N, C-alpha and C positions, 0 to 999 in steps of 0.2 A: 914839614918831614913827614909827617904822618898821611897828610893827601898824598904824596907823592909814592909812599909804601903801597897806597889803596890803590892806586892805579897801576903800579908795577903788579901787584897781585892780581888785579882784573884784568891785564894783560895775558899775563902768565896763566891764567885758568881759559881765557878765550884761545891761546894756542891748543891749550891742552883740549879743550873740546873740539878744536875743527882737526887736530890729529885722530882723537877718537874715531870723529864723524869720518875721516878717509879711509880709516882702516876698516871700516865696517862696509863702507860700502865695497870696498875692493874682494872681501870676501864672500860678498849676498851673491854677485853676479850669476857663477858658475852654477847656483842651487837655484836659479830662476824654476820654478814647476814647469815641467813640458819643455825643456828646452834640449834634453837628451830625447826625451818620446819623439819631437817632432825631425830630430836628425835622423835618428835610427827610420821612424816610418819614411820619410824621404827615401833613404837606402835602399828599403824595401820593395818601395813602388818600385824603384828604378832596377829593382832586380827582376822582379817579377816582370816587367815590360818587356826588357831584355832578354828573359828566357822562357817563354811561354809553353805552357804544359801541352803536349799534343792530345787531340782526341782520338777515340776510336774510329771517327768517321774520316777523319784526315790521313787515317792511315789502314785503317781495313780495305781489301779491293773490294768493289763495287759486283755484285753476282750479275749475269746476265742471265734475264729471265729469258726460259724456255719458250717459244713461238707457240700459239695456239693454233693447230690445223684450221685452216677455214674450209668450212660446210661446201659440200660439194653443191655445186651452182644449180639453182632450178631451172628447169626450162621453161622459156618465156610463152604464154599460152598465147594461142592465135586468137583472134576479136572474135568475141560471142556472136554465134550467127545468129540470123534473124529468128526470132521466136515462132514456131508453129502454130496452128489455130489451136486453141486449148478446147480437149476434148470433155464431153459432158461426165461428172463425177462416176466413176462408177458404182457407188455405193452411196444411198442418201443422208445415213449417218456414221458417226464415228470420225475416226481418222483412217485414212488408205492411201497407199502409195501406188500409183501408176506409171510403167514404163512402157515407152513406144520404142518399138525395136527399129521401125522402118525410120521414125523421126530422131532416133538417139537422142531422146527426152524424157526427164524424170516430172510428175506433177504430183503434190502433193495437195490432199482436199481434207477439209475439219467440216464434216455436218454438210458435205453436198458442196461445198463453198471452196474455189481454190485458194491456197495459203500462200503457196510460193511455187516455182518450175525452174529448172534448171537443165542445161546442156548434159549430155553424160555419154560415155563410149562403153560398149557391150562388147559381145565374143566374137573373136574374129573368125569367119565362115567355116574353120576347121573346129573351131570349141565355141561353136553358139551358145548364147546365155538360154536357159531354157525357158519356153512361155509356159502361162498357166497361172494358177491363184497359189499363194505361198503366204504365208505371215513372218513377221521377224521373230527369229527362233532366241537370238542373244545379241547383246550389246558389247563389243570391245573396245576397249582403249588401249593406244601403244603396243599393238602386237607384232609379231615377224611371222610374214608368211614363207612360209617354204616349198619348193618344190616339190610336187609329186612323182615330176618325171627326172631321170637319172641325168648327172652332168653329161654333154655329147647327143642329146635328144635336142632336136628343134624347138620343143616348147619349154626346155629347162629355163629357169632363171634362178639369179641370187638370191638368197634370205634376203627380203625386203620388209621394211617399217613400214607399217600402215598406222596412219594417228587414228582415225575412225572407221568402225567396221559394225555392218549389221548382218548377221546370217540370217539368212532368208531361205535356205535349201540345204538339209543335211548333203555333205560330200564337199563342202568348200566354196559354196556359192553365196557369194557377199556384195550388198553396196558398201562401197569403201571410197576413201580418198586415194587418187590413182596421180601423186604429186609428178611422176617422172612423165606423164603424158603429156603434151602439146596441145595436141588437138580435142575437142570434145563437139559433139553434134551430130548432122547431117553427115555419114560416110565416114565417121571415124571410128567405125569398128573394120574396116577396109583396109586393103595396103593403102597409104595417100604417102605424098611426099612433101615435105614441111619447107618452108620459106628457106631454111639455110640449105636446102639439098638433100639431106637425111631423110629416111623412110621410119614409118612406124605403122602399126595395125592395129586391130583391137586388142582385147583381154584374154586372158584363159579361160573366160566364161561369167566372169563377175561383171559388175555395173559399176564402171570407175568415174569419177568426176573432181574436182579440184577441191581442195583443201579446205575453202571457206565453205563450200557447200555441202560439203560432207560434214563439216562440224554441225553446220545448222539442221543438216537431216537427223543426225544424231541425237541432238539434243532435244529435238522437236517430237521424234518417235518413240512409242513405248513399245516395250517387250507382247509380241501378240498383235503389232498394227497388220495390216491384211496389204499383201502386196502382190498386185496384177501386173504379170507382164505379159502383153500380146503385141501383134504386130500393129 
């Protein structure tokens, strides 16, 4: 009898223990760490992907840039004429510039030796470049030449930007770049027809040349350099 009682009590304890364990497992599952957080996280990610926040780039109109005006086309220079014979240096020492009116050519010498030379265009027949011995009085960069003649005059010209200018005689006589001119060299100072059918003539009395040559002369020449112009 005692043995049966012990077995019955043991079974009762086992059943009670199983009931307790079953109850604990049921109450613990909803409280698993991260279960609600994971669910919430999934819902939030779904909401975010369904309704993306617009950016200013997608809603702001794109401004249309203002076009930059294209610079006026530069004339195409004619082929460089054949170089004439180089005259001897007019001075044996120092720097000196020689301009040939008949050859429409400029020569630059240093201590009796030719440093460089290039084609030029001088004054038209009615406004000739003065001949004689002068000197560089002033060097000017990025200046505007204005016409001393009034509008309506056959000699009038619009205000013109000049990149490099060497004043060699008072009254507005310069060695400078003539970027609008096409032909340089022999007979460029008299009326002549260009390949495109248009016409041009010489300067208003200055000595003009292409921009690269004017830049080189400007950088090479100090104020006071003699300028000799002759036929």
